[in-house]
C-alpha positions in Angstrom: 108.9 92.2 83.9 111.3 94.3 85.9 109.2 97.5 85.1 106.5 95.8 87.2 108.8 95.4 90.2 109.8 99.1 89.8 106.1 100.2 89.5 105.1 98.4 92.8 108.2 99.3 94.9 109.1 102.7 93.6 106.0 104.2 92.8 103.5 102.8 95.3 106.3 101.8 97.9 107.3 105.3 98.5 104.5 105.8 100.8 106.0 103.2 103.1 107.8 105.8 105.2 104.3 107.5 106.1 103.1 104.2 107.5 106.4 103.7 109.4 106.3 107.1 111.0 102.5 106.3 112.0 103.5 103.2 113.8 106.5 105.1 115.5 104.1 107.9 116.7 101.7 105.1 118.1 104.4 102.7 119.2 102.5 102.5 122.8 99.1 101.7 121.1 99.6 99.3 118.2 95.8 99.4 117.8 95.6 103.0 117.3 98.7 102.7 115.0 96.7 100.0 112.9 93.6 102.4 112.5 95.8 105.4 111.4 97.4 103.0 108.8 94.1 101.7 107.6 92.6 105.1 107.2 95.7 106.4 105.3 95.5 103.3 103.0 91.6 103.7 102.5 92.2 107.2 101.1 93.4 105.3 97.9 93.3 101.6 98.1 94.2 101.0 94.5 96.7 103.5 93.9 94.8 105.7 91.5 96.5 109.0 92.6 99.9 107.4 91.9 98.7 106.1 88.6 97.1 109.5 87.4 100.3 111.3 88.7 102.5 109.0 86.6 100.4 109.6 83.6 100.5 113.2 84.0 104.3 113.2 84.9 103.5 114.8 88.2 107.2 115.3 89.6 105.5 116.7 92.9 104.5 113.0 93.7 107.9 111.3 95.2 106.7 108.1 94.0 106.7 109.3 90.3 110.2 110.5 90.8 111.4 107.3 92.4 109.6 105.2 89.6 111.2 107.3 86.7 114.7 107.3 88.4 114.4 103.7 89.0 113.5 103.0 85.5 116.2 104.9 83.9 118.8 103.2 86.4 117.7 100.0 85.1 117.9 101.3 81.5 114.3 100.6 81.0 111.6 103.1 79.2 108.9 104.1 81.8 105.6 102.7 80.9 102.6 104.7 80.4 99.8 103.8 83.0 96.8 102.3 81.4 93.7 101.4 83.6 92.6 98.0 82.8 
C-alpha cells in the first residue's frame, strides 16, 4: 500500500503550497482565505486533472514528477491510474 501513500501525498499533496500561499496572502482575513481555498479546490475536487496528467505522463504537472520520483526512491513501479 506504499504506492497509495505516494499517490495521495506526492501527486495530490503537491498543491499544498498553493493553499498555504493563499492563506499567507489573506492572513488578515481568514474568511477570505477560506473562500479562496474553497474556490481553488472546487476546480478539481476529485483530482481528475492529476489522474489524467499521470496517465499521460505529463511532466509539466509537479505532482506527477513528485509521484514518479517518490515511487522510484521507494523502489516501486508507478501504477497507471484507472478510474473506478
